[in-house]
Phi, psi and omega in degrees: 000140179291145182252146174264144173270120180256137170249121183234158164246119180241114179058039169091355184245145174284134177222150172243138174213143180259131184206151170303144186299333183278353185293153173269170181298320179306308184297318182298314181306309183285312193260349178247321186252005179057027174266089186266005179302314180291123190264147176259100180264270194268337183056021172217027171075017179259341186259338177080002178297340185261010186301135173221176170252138179235108187056041172084001178253142179287136174220154181271106180298334184285346182254351187260118176294135180305323180295337177291336182267356181306126179078003177249166183275116179254138175228128178252176181293335175297333177280345182301319184290343180258014178281161171309336183275350187283139167236145181057028172082009186231136178278147178308330175293324181290326178297309184298320178292329176292312180300326188265355184059046192280352184231140175247278181285339177085349181307308184284337188312310186301311176302317180295320176298321186290314177300308180296327180289322182292326172291317182295320175294329182288317185271336175057026181209182176293130181264159180266165180295326178290326175297319179299306177310310180301315178296330184259005185302337175269008186242122180255148175228130184257353183262305200260349192077190180233007182300309184286331179296315179294313175309316180297315189286326176295312179304316181291323177298324178294311179308309179296326186279345187286144176303135181272137177279109184270014183269000000 
């Protein structure tokens, strides 16, 4: 089968990848660009493990054709550590997940982080537990339950909303 050349912006960098026209964004990320943070779970949009951001909005990479992302800004979990909010290579969400022990097996974590980061950036203030629940409704976790995950997202929103010491 003939391959199409895709031009994408991934985590702030222009990249080119050749892939069959029917491939999903998830397939291109994992099998052509070696960005394996986004997980291949259900392949039908039920679990949210493949969640990435396209133009700042969370999307299911397993249901998004790669050609639909051409010329758009794609952000994966690998790009969180390079964001302006990151310190020591970790986004405040990643720090909060670590502090709250919000991951057990970790399979769902990349998708949850991408959905949660989109929420925090969109609202720009401390979020409520209900807002977090709604934002993560498409992300399934089989290990932890959701209490620590929600606690971590709220904690990260508090960290991001706090005034920063510029000294």
